[in-house]
C-alpha positions as CSV (number, residue, x, y, z in Angstrom):
1,X,-8.7,35.9,-82.6
2,X,-9.2,38.4,-79.8
3,X,-11.5,39.1,-77.0
4,X,-11.7,41.9,-74.4
5,X,-13.0,39.7,-71.5
6,X,-11.3,36.9,-70.1
7,X,-14.4,35.6,-68.1
8,X,-16.6,32.6,-69.2
9,X,-20.1,33.8,-70.4
10,X,-23.2,32.4,-68.6
11,X,-26.2,31.4,-70.3
12,X,-28.2,34.7,-71.4
13,X,-25.0,36.8,-71.3
14,X,-24.3,38.8,-74.5
15,X,-21.8,37.3,-76.9
16,X,-18.2,38.8,-76.0
17,X,-16.7,41.4,-78.4
18,X,-14.6,39.0,-80.7
19,X,-12.6,40.1,-83.7
20,X,-11.8,37.7,-86.5
21,X,-9.4,38.3,-89.4
22,X,-10.8,38.2,-92.9
23,X,-9.2,36.7,-95.9
24,X,-9.2,40.0,-97.6
25,X,-7.0,41.3,-94.7
26,X,-9.8,43.1,-93.0
27,X,-11.3,42.2,-89.6
28,X,-14.9,41.2,-88.5
29,X,-16.0,42.5,-85.2
30,X,-19.0,41.0,-83.7
31,X,-20.1,44.3,-82.1
32,X,-20.8,45.4,-85.7
33,X,-23.4,42.6,-86.0
34,X,-25.4,43.7,-83.1
35,X,-29.3,43.4,-84.0
36,X,-28.5,41.1,-87.0
37,X,-29.0,37.3,-87.0
38,X,-25.7,35.5,-87.0
39,X,-24.8,31.7,-87.6
40,X,-21.9,30.5,-86.0
41,X,-20.5,27.2,-87.5
42,X,-17.5,25.5,-85.9
43,X,-16.1,22.6,-87.4
44,X,-13.2,20.4,-86.3
45,X,-11.5,17.3,-87.4
46,X,-9.2,15.5,-84.8
């Protein structure tokens, strides 16, 4: 995962430009989802 900014976003700020690797070798960039509804589900077990 990579981000362009290293600062902590505040409430009301736009989501930082993040890219995530896809299983098929591609890349998902959040800038390509602008104007669309996005559900971010985070799960962890520790």
